[in-house]
C-alpha positions as CSV (number, residue, x, y, z in Angstrom):
1,M,0.0,-20.0,30.4
2,A,-0.6,-18.5,27.0
3,T,2.2,-16.3,25.4
4,L,1.9,-13.2,23.3
5,V,5.0,-12.2,21.4
6,I,5.2,-8.7,20.0
7,D,8.1,-8.1,17.5
8,L,7.5,-4.6,16.3
9,M,10.6,-2.7,17.4
10,D,11.4,-1.5,13.8
11,R,14.9,-0.3,13.0
12,R,13.3,2.9,11.6
13,P,12.4,5.2,14.5
14,I,9.0,6.3,13.2
15,W,7.8,2.7,12.7
16,A,9.3,1.3,16.1
17,L,6.7,0.4,18.8
18,P,6.2,3.4,21.1
19,R,5.7,3.2,24.8
20,S,2.1,4.2,24.5
21,A,1.3,1.2,22.2
22,R,3.2,-1.1,24.5
23,E,1.0,0.1,27.6
24,A,-2.1,-0.2,25.6
25,I,-1.3,-3.8,24.5
26,L,-0.4,-4.7,28.1
27,A,-3.6,-3.4,29.4
28,A,-5.4,-5.5,26.8
29,V,-3.6,-8.8,27.3
30,P,-6.1,-11.5,28.7
31,S,-5.8,-12.6,32.2
32,G,-3.3,-15.3,32.7
33,W,-1.4,-14.5,29.5
34,T,2.3,-13.4,29.3
35,A,3.4,-10.7,26.9
36,R,7.0,-10.8,25.6
37,F,8.3,-7.7,23.8
38,M,11.2,-8.1,21.5
39,E,13.9,-5.5,21.6
40,T,15.9,-6.8,18.6
41,P,15.5,-4.4,15.7
42,A,12.8,-5.6,13.3
43,D,12.3,-4.5,9.6
44,G,8.9,-3.6,8.5
45,S,9.9,-2.3,5.0
46,G,8.1,-3.8,2.0
47,D,6.0,-6.8,3.4
48,G,8.2,-6.9,6.5
49,V,9.5,-10.5,6.1
50,R,13.0,-11.1,7.2
51,R,15.1,-13.9,8.7
52,A,14.2,-14.3,12.3
53,P,17.0,-14.0,14.9
54,P,17.6,-16.9,17.4
55,E,16.1,-14.9,20.3
56,L,12.8,-14.5,18.5
57,L,12.6,-18.2,17.7
58,E,13.2,-19.0,21.4
59,A,10.6,-16.5,22.4
60,V,7.8,-18.0,20.1
61,A,8.4,-21.6,21.2
62,D,5.2,-21.6,23.3
63,A,3.4,-18.6,21.7
64,R,-0.3,-18.7,20.9
65,V,-0.1,-15.1,19.3
66,Y,2.8,-13.5,17.3
67,M,2.7,-9.8,16.2
68,G,5.4,-8.7,13.9
69,Y,6.2,-7.0,10.5
70,G,5.4,-10.0,8.3
71,I,5.5,-13.7,9.4
72,P,8.8,-15.3,8.7
73,A,8.5,-19.2,7.9
74,E,11.0,-19.8,10.8
75,V,8.6,-18.3,13.1
76,L,5.8,-20.6,12.1
77,E,8.1,-23.6,12.3
78,A,9.3,-22.6,15.7
79,A,5.9,-22.0,17.2
80,P,3.8,-25.3,17.2
81,A,1.1,-23.8,19.4
82,L,0.6,-20.6,17.3
83,E,-3.0,-19.9,16.6
84,W,-3.0,-16.2,15.3
85,A,-0.3,-14.1,13.5
86,H,-0.6,-10.4,12.9
87,S,1.5,-8.4,10.6
88,G,2.0,-4.5,11.1
89,A,2.5,-4.4,7.3
90,A,-0.4,-4.3,4.8
91,G,1.4,-6.4,2.2
92,V,1.2,-10.2,2.8
93,G,2.8,-11.7,-0.3
94,G,6.1,-12.4,1.5
95,S,4.3,-14.2,4.4
96,L,2.2,-16.5,2.2
97,G,4.7,-19.4,1.8
98,P,4.1,-23.1,2.3
99,A,4.4,-22.9,6.1
100,M,1.6,-20.3,6.3
101,L,-0.6,-22.0,3.7
102,E,-0.4,-25.4,5.3
103,R,-0.9,-24.3,8.9
104,N,-4.4,-23.6,10.4
105,V,-3.1,-20.3,11.8
106,L,-5.3,-17.2,11.6
107,F,-3.6,-14.4,9.7
108,T,-4.3,-10.7,10.0
109,N,-2.6,-7.7,8.5
110,S,-2.7,-3.9,8.7
111,A,-4.7,-3.2,5.4
112,G,-6.7,0.0,5.9
113,I,-4.4,1.4,8.5
114,H,-2.5,3.1,5.9
115,A,-5.4,4.4,3.9
116,A,-5.2,8.0,5.1
117,P,-1.5,8.8,4.3
118,V,-1.3,6.6,1.1
119,S,-4.4,8.3,-0.4
120,E,-3.0,11.8,0.4
121,T,0.2,10.8,-1.4
122,A,-1.8,9.6,-4.4
123,L,-3.8,13.0,-4.4
124,A,-0.7,14.9,-4.0
125,M,0.9,13.2,-7.0
126,I,-2.3,13.8,-9.0
127,L,-2.2,17.6,-8.1
128,H,1.4,17.7,-8.9
129,F,0.7,17.0,-12.6
130,A,-2.7,18.6,-12.8
131,R,-1.2,21.9,-11.6
132,C,2.1,21.5,-13.5
133,L,4.2,21.7,-10.2
134,D,6.7,19.5,-12.2
135,I,7.3,22.6,-14.6
136,A,7.7,25.0,-11.7
137,V,10.1,22.6,-9.8
138,R,12.2,22.1,-12.8
139,A,12.3,25.9,-13.6
140,Q,13.2,26.7,-10.0
141,R,16.1,24.2,-10.0
142,E,17.3,25.9,-13.2
143,G,16.8,29.4,-11.9
144,R,14.3,30.2,-14.6
145,W,10.9,32.0,-14.6
146,S,8.5,29.4,-15.9
147,A,5.3,31.5,-16.6
148,P,5.5,31.2,-20.4
149,S,5.2,27.4,-20.1
150,Y,1.8,27.8,-18.4
151,W,0.6,30.1,-21.0
152,A,1.3,28.0,-24.0
153,A,-1.6,26.8,-26.1
154,D,-0.7,23.1,-25.4
155,A,0.1,23.6,-21.6
156,P,-1.2,20.6,-19.7
157,V,-2.4,22.7,-16.6
158,T,-5.8,21.7,-15.6
159,E,-8.1,20.9,-12.6
160,L,-9.3,17.9,-10.7
161,A,-12.9,19.1,-11.0
162,G,-14.2,17.7,-14.2
163,S,-11.5,15.2,-14.5
164,T,-11.9,11.4,-14.3
165,V,-9.9,9.8,-11.5
166,G,-9.8,6.0,-12.1
167,I,-8.7,3.6,-9.3
168,V,-7.8,0.0,-9.7
169,G,-8.6,-1.5,-6.4
170,H,-11.5,-0.3,-4.1
171,G,-10.3,-1.5,-0.8
172,G,-9.3,0.8,2.1
173,I,-6.8,2.9,0.2
174,G,-8.7,2.8,-3.0
175,G,-11.9,3.8,-1.3
176,E,-10.2,6.8,0.5
177,V,-8.7,8.1,-2.8
178,A,-12.2,7.8,-4.3
179,R,-13.7,9.7,-1.4
180,K,-11.2,12.5,-1.4
181,A,-11.0,12.9,-5.3
182,A,-14.8,13.1,-5.4
183,A,-14.8,15.9,-2.8
184,L,-12.6,17.9,-5.0
185,G,-15.1,17.5,-7.9
186,S,-13.6,14.7,-9.9
187,R,-15.7,11.9,-11.5
188,V,-14.4,8.8,-9.9
189,I,-14.7,5.2,-11.3
190,A,-13.0,2.2,-9.6
191,A,-12.5,-1.4,-10.4
192,R,-12.6,-4.3,-8.0
193,R,-12.1,-8.0,-8.6
194,R,-15.5,-9.3,-7.3
195,G,-18.7,-8.5,-9.0
196,S,-20.6,-8.5,-5.8
197,G,-19.2,-5.0,-4.9
198,A,-20.3,-3.3,-8.4
199,G,-22.6,-0.3,-8.4
200,K,-22.5,3.1,-6.8
201,V,-20.5,3.5,-3.6
202,G,-20.9,7.2,-2.5
203,A,-19.9,9.4,-5.4
204,C,-17.9,6.5,-6.9
205,E,-18.8,4.2,-9.6
206,V,-17.5,0.7,-8.9
207,V,-17.1,-1.8,-11.8
208,A,-15.9,-5.4,-11.5
209,G,-13.7,-8.0,-13.2
210,R,-11.1,-7.8,-16.0
211,R,-13.5,-5.8,-18.1
212,G,-14.0,-3.4,-15.4
213,V,-10.2,-2.8,-15.1
214,D,-10.0,-2.2,-18.9
215,R,-12.8,0.2,-18.6
216,V,-11.2,2.2,-15.8
217,V,-7.9,2.3,-17.6
218,A,-9.4,3.5,-20.7
219,E,-11.5,6.3,-19.1
220,A,-9.1,7.7,-16.5
221,D,-7.3,11.1,-16.8
222,Y,-5.5,10.0,-13.5
223,L,-5.0,6.3,-12.9
224,V,-4.3,5.1,-9.3
225,L,-3.1,1.6,-8.6
226,A,-4.4,0.6,-5.2
227,V,-4.4,-3.3,-5.4
228,P,-2.2,-5.8,-3.5
229,E,0.3,-7.8,-5.5
230,T,-1.0,-11.2,-6.3
231,P,-0.5,-13.7,-9.2
232,L,-3.5,-12.0,-10.9
233,T,-2.3,-8.4,-10.5
234,R,1.4,-8.8,-11.2
235,G,2.2,-7.2,-14.5
236,L,-1.2,-5.6,-14.7
237,M,-0.1,-2.4,-16.4
238,N,1.7,-4.0,-19.3
239,R,2.3,-2.5,-22.8
240,R,-1.3,-3.1,-23.8
241,R,-2.9,-1.5,-20.9
242,L,-0.4,1.5,-20.9
243,A,-1.3,2.0,-24.6
244,A,-5.0,1.8,-23.7
245,M,-4.7,4.7,-21.3
246,K,-5.8,8.1,-22.5
247,R,-3.2,10.2,-24.4
248,G,-2.1,12.8,-21.9
249,S,-3.3,10.8,-18.8
250,V,-1.2,10.2,-15.7
251,L,-0.3,6.9,-13.9
252,I,0.0,6.8,-10.1
253,N,1.3,3.6,-8.3
254,V,1.2,3.5,-4.6
255,A,0.5,-0.3,-4.5
256,R,3.4,-2.6,-5.5
257,G,6.2,-2.2,-8.1
258,R,5.6,-5.4,-9.9
259,L,2.2,-4.3,-11.0
260,V,3.8,-2.1,-13.7
261,H,6.0,-3.1,-16.7
262,E,8.7,-0.3,-16.1
263,E,10.3,-0.5,-19.5
264,A,6.9,-0.1,-21.2
265,L,6.2,2.8,-18.8
266,L,9.3,4.6,-19.9
267,E,8.4,4.1,-23.6
268,A,4.8,5.5,-22.9
269,L,6.3,8.6,-21.3
270,D,9.1,9.1,-23.8
271,S,6.7,8.8,-26.7
272,G,4.3,11.5,-25.2
273,H,1.5,9.2,-24.8
274,L,1.4,9.7,-21.0
275,R,1.6,13.1,-19.4
276,G,3.5,11.7,-16.5
277,A,3.6,9.1,-13.7
278,G,4.0,9.2,-9.9
279,L,5.7,6.2,-8.4
280,D,6.1,5.4,-4.8
281,V,6.9,1.7,-5.5
282,F,9.3,-0.3,-7.8
283,Q,10.1,-3.7,-9.1
284,R,13.4,-3.5,-7.2
285,E,13.9,-1.5,-4.1
286,P,15.9,0.6,-3.4
287,L,15.8,1.9,-6.9
288,R,19.4,1.6,-8.0
289,A,21.7,4.7,-8.4
290,G,21.6,5.9,-12.0
291,H,18.3,4.5,-12.7
292,P,16.5,6.6,-15.5
293,F,13.5,7.1,-13.2
294,Y,15.5,9.4,-11.1
295,T,16.1,12.0,-13.8
296,H,13.1,11.6,-16.1
297,P,11.3,14.9,-16.5
298,K,7.8,13.3,-16.5
299,L,8.3,11.2,-13.4
300,L,7.6,12.0,-9.7
301,V,9.5,9.4,-7.5
302,T,9.1,8.8,-3.9
303,P,11.1,6.1,-2.1
304,H,8.2,3.8,-0.9
305,V,7.2,6.2,1.9
306,S,3.6,6.9,1.0
307,A,2.3,5.2,4.1
308,T,4.7,7.1,6.4
309,T,2.9,9.1,9.1
310,R,3.4,10.0,12.6
311,R,-0.3,8.9,13.2
312,F,0.4,5.2,12.2
313,W,0.5,3.9,15.8
314,E,-2.7,5.5,16.8
315,R,-4.5,3.3,14.2
316,E,-2.3,0.2,14.5
317,T,-2.5,0.1,18.3
318,E,-6.4,0.3,18.1
319,L,-6.5,-2.5,15.6
320,M,-4.2,-4.8,17.7
321,V,-6.0,-4.1,21.0
322,D,-9.4,-4.7,19.5
323,N,-8.3,-7.9,17.8
324,L,-6.6,-9.1,21.1
325,Q,-10.0,-8.6,22.8
326,R,-11.8,-10.3,20.0
327,F,-9.4,-13.3,20.0
328,A,-9.8,-13.8,23.8
329,R,-13.6,-13.7,23.4
330,G,-13.6,-16.1,20.4
331,R,-15.0,-13.4,18.2
332,P,-14.1,-12.9,14.4
333,L,-10.9,-10.9,13.8
334,R,-10.7,-7.8,11.8
335,N,-8.3,-7.7,8.8
336,L,-8.4,-11.5,8.4
337,V,-6.3,-12.4,5.3
338,D,-7.6,-14.8,2.6
339,K,-4.6,-16.9,2.3
340,K,-5.7,-18.5,-0.9
341,A,-6.6,-15.2,-2.5
342,G,-3.5,-13.5,-1.3
343,Y,-5.1,-10.5,0.4
């Protein structure tokens, strides 16, 4: 008898497996299989990889399939019969240790499931700076009428229509940012790693490779980072690339904190080179108390919540159920992770 172990009871209520998802999974479990639902609190923050409790290691001893938030190495070691592991998180870096790389285990993630809320957060951050809501919020806090700031000759107030939105990463999230920005009248250009995807995709111009990234960085009024963290993307926005951004442009990071050199970003903001930055992710999380990001007048900070939405489980359940059916029938799985590439 094959066993499926579901370890998705997140400690945060909005991410905890709901009854509706449990029932849908049970209905999709292949005949002759046993489904075991873990009630121990899990943690899907970041890439979702934490140490596995003893009861989980016992449960996966004969599991063919494991679904959790990230794939701890202990789970792989305790599950010799495991054939497929699925993560409810989009990030996979924490799961790609030696145990995963050496095992012939199929690995899927939840990339694309978060595209709608993350793209809306990116768009909200862009509009925050385009429409100078930072000026209004600061003045409201100070009890001051801010209209003169909008009337000044050098006021940064502008519109998305006619602006260039640049996106590094044209996957699920980047593609959704591109579609929505184009619908608001922006010129959109996106960079992706592989050259096979270059060309026109809808209203978005897609360029490829390192030169493509440099071109997007140089042309964007609003630069959105939407790539996974890999050895190739870590430190992507270093001093050179931040300096190569247009004067008065805005950086938006809804990807991973280690893509950006944070000290260099502060320098670019303080010097006036950049208009502002919207950050949902940071090199170290939680952002420590007293960090200069909290009080910087040109920064919009959210606590790694861009993917949060009450609609997550609608999409995640559909993905898990579809892949369960595919696995049972020997068909290719959706969201299969390329372990060597890291995404």
